[in-house]
C-alpha angles and dihedrals in degrees: 000000000000127000095264092053090049091052091049089052091052091050091052091050091049090052093051090048100046112017116109091000093309125318089221092055091047090051090050090052090053092050091049090050091050089052091053095244106107141309089223126060114263117266117263089237096073092175098053111134113266135192119253123226091269139355106292128203093230134052100181139032131214109189112195100200115195097196117207098038121274117231108257090191090063098040115027114001112057116204109186090170089072089073090070091055098038112141094007132097122247121244115267090246089067097048102039111131096010116146114225130174105203111002136060124248089248092061116131122264118255111206118207119251092203121115114222130207137180118250139186129010088299094058091227113180117238132167121239091259092063097032086112085083093062092106094050101033091102088065090057133084106206112208107198095173103067118146136184137180103234129070098193125074106245098045089046089048090053093049094049095051105026104023094240137076094230123077125244103068127109118267128236094263092051092051090050092048091047091051101042107020117211134291091206117089096179102046137044114275093229119040130181125204122183144186133175131038115300123219095202146030102296093194087076086072096059108023119129091218110192093349116099111284092244086079095057120113118254116224113218113213120231096229134037120357109005087229123031116259091009093130118085112258114260113271095018115115124212094251090050092050090046089056090051092049092048092051092050091045092052091051091047092049091050091051091044090054089054099045109020088219107167090208089065089054088050090051092052091050093047093051092050092048091049091052093050091044090063087071101034104039097067090052092046094053096043100099094170092096092060113098115270092238091054094050089049091051089056089050098248091142093057123077091215097056102024100098098042091040090053089054093049092050090045089051090058091048091049093052089045088057094052102266105154102210130022121183116197111189131188121187142232124022092149098126106174087150138014089031098165094050100040097040091053091049091055092047091049089054099046114025099073097046092047091052089049091051093054093047092046094050092048094047090053093047091246101113094079091060098035119076112209118197125186127188152085136255096269140336139261131262127251083225112090133230106225097186094160095029096243129102096233093063096039122122140174133261129230115286120189096171097077137002142142133255130163137212131197139181125001097085098319121135106245123208098039138110117211126199137010136232128207121273093271098041094245100125145000115265101174136036100353114205117197119202087250088059089051090052092048090050094050091051091046091055087054092052102263135128096221092214091059100045095091144146124205112233130164092353102312141072116259127196137181095254093050103213095326142067140096127206110253097232095182093069095052124097113247 
């Protein structure tokens, strides 16, 4: 190749790059249109508020995730018939086909010691360990007939939050943020707060998967800066840092204009949010301006409830400031042994702050527009785990076939109990609700047809509910 040929080659490349706004960019637009995403490049502000498919009853979600699977038999779904079988195995005809993680189908029955009572105008049944919800139970819709497909924690965790047992897909919060954007300009649109000791990779609960990373949840740390490196470096003033951010943003926008890479748009959005968070985060996390009586109601004056109560109060403050999704996790409810001691400890930590959150949201007129969801990844068996052979140390195994979750606010019919399990709590016998149905219902409350909230990836459209899911109409307000 001589010099003239090389110059002609350069001129052809320049033409392809710049003519008519960039042939490459035009081609990218065509590809995006073919994939059903957009003929135009996505806006740089990836978190700008967007309209749902229809007017939803909720604008925000607070998901109270009780990781490890609380025992529905000891909290929400009384089974007095278990007392007749206590300490004896069930006949094979009653356990055939059951999926168990650690015990055999011929394990002995473990009856619950918990006394139950009816509360509220709805007469909802709660055990003594969650009786602290008696004043707010009429805001709740108890779903006793939940089902899932996995009997181990991490696959069940994936199904509940991504719709599939395998990792790599976007989580519920990321889908919601992708669909609605965020009304907060100074905070992330999807925030995660946690207490307890997790048994699994928690990031699986808030990853954006193959969606742009701007839709990923942001975990706030319990101590120090809520996000690492949020504070301005020593000796750097705000105007100086603003100049640095503007320079980086200009370079990113220039590169974005050339490539159309949505991850560059996500990076621009993340940098801007981080800069604004330096001003807003300290105010958000300063709970001292809340009234003393309110902080006490959340349990901030009690060492047992302080950490979880702080997260519940922070969740209300985040939603109040326009954050779209807040996930409040508490780990671990995985009571394979010492059920009576460990389950009570978790209830002591969480019940009071959750009741305070519901009352607080309602008092402020926020409950109607905030969907609150409480639950774990599956339930626990009526069959006991007798690891040490004695009743005091007994626990319960994983049980995907039936468990209890509840929803409140955001268009949900409060004061009702949906579904029924058999007399021993082995299987659902009325109004089954799969986790895909729960996901479809959450998206419906937010204004989405779950079959249309999709993202094209690797040649096909993906959605949260995979290829399943029906909206549970019975739990919706008329």
